[in-house]
C-alpha positions in Angstrom: -7.1 0.7 7.1 -10.3 0.9 5.1 -12.2 0.9 8.3 -10.2 3.8 9.6 -10.8 5.8 6.4 -14.6 5.4 6.8 -14.4 6.6 10.4 -12.3 9.6 9.3 -14.8 10.3 6.5 -17.6 10.3 9.0 -15.8 12.7 11.3 -15.0 14.9 8.3 -18.6 15.2 7.2 -19.6 15.9 10.8 -16.9 18.6 11.1 -18.0 20.2 7.9 -21.7 20.3 8.6 -21.3 21.6 12.1 -18.6 24.1 10.9 -20.9 25.5 8.2 -23.6 26.3 10.7 -21.6 27.3 13.7 -17.8 27.7 13.0 -17.2 28.6 16.6 -18.0 25.0 17.7 -15.3 23.0 15.8 -12.8 25.9 15.9 -13.4 26.8 19.6 -9.7 27.6 20.1 -9.6 30.4 17.5 -10.7 34.0 18.3 -12.4 34.6 15.0 -13.2 31.3 13.2 -14.7 31.6 9.8 -16.1 29.1 7.2 -13.0 29.4 4.9 -10.9 27.6 7.6 -13.6 24.9 7.9 -13.5 24.4 4.1 -9.7 24.2 4.1 -9.5 21.7 6.9 -12.3 19.6 5.4 -10.5 19.5 2.0 -7.3 18.2 3.7 -9.3 15.6 5.7 -11.1 14.4 2.5 -7.8 13.9 0.8 -6.4 12.0 3.7 -9.6 9.8 3.8 -9.4 8.9 0.1 -5.7 8.2 0.4 -6.2 5.9 3.4 -9.0 4.1 1.5 -6.9 3.6 -1.6 -3.9 2.3 0.4 -6.2 0.0 2.4 -7.6 -1.6 -0.7 -4.2 -2.0 -2.2 -2.9 -3.7 0.9 -5.9 -6.1 0.9 -5.3 -7.0 -2.7 -1.6 -7.7 -2.0 -2.5 -9.9 1.1 -5.0 -11.9 -1.1 -2.4 -12.4 -3.8 0.1 -13.7 -1.2 -2.4 -16.0 0.3 -3.5 -17.5 -3.1 0.0 -17.8 -4.7 1.8 -21.0 -3.8 5.3 -20.8 -2.4 8.2 -21.5 -4.8 9.3 -24.7 -2.8 5.9 -26.2 -2.7 5.0 -25.7 -6.4 7.6 -28.1 -7.8 8.8 -30.7 -5.3 10.3 -33.2 -7.8 14.1 -32.8 -8.5 15.1 -31.5 -11.9 18.3 -32.6 -13.5 20.8 -29.8 -14.0 23.2 -30.0 -16.9 26.9 -30.2 -15.8 29.5 -28.8 -18.1 32.2 -31.2 -19.3 35.7 -30.2 -20.3 36.5 -30.1 -24.0 38.7 -33.2 -24.7 40.8 -31.7 -27.5 42.0 -28.9 -25.2 42.8 -31.4 -22.4 44.8 -33.6 -24.8 46.8 -30.6 -26.1 47.7 -29.6 -22.6 49.1 -33.1 -21.9 51.6 -32.9 -24.7 52.8 -29.4 -24.0 
């Protein structure tokens, strides 16, 4: 995703520079294109690029953390004794006589 954000940033810079000199080229489908539309579209594309870059870095960190952290079953393979509750003897004896 980081790679895609750099590609989008490149195309955004290209769109902005061409649009500032000749707004008719990138906005060929409009009758009267102006530089304000170029700036608005560029702003949106920059925000998308930064968001994609941040999300890509976050996903890479999560993937590294998963790869480094051992699994729960592999970390402790020796059996651990578990305490078992025993019934209270006084209560069991009282129930026998009643």
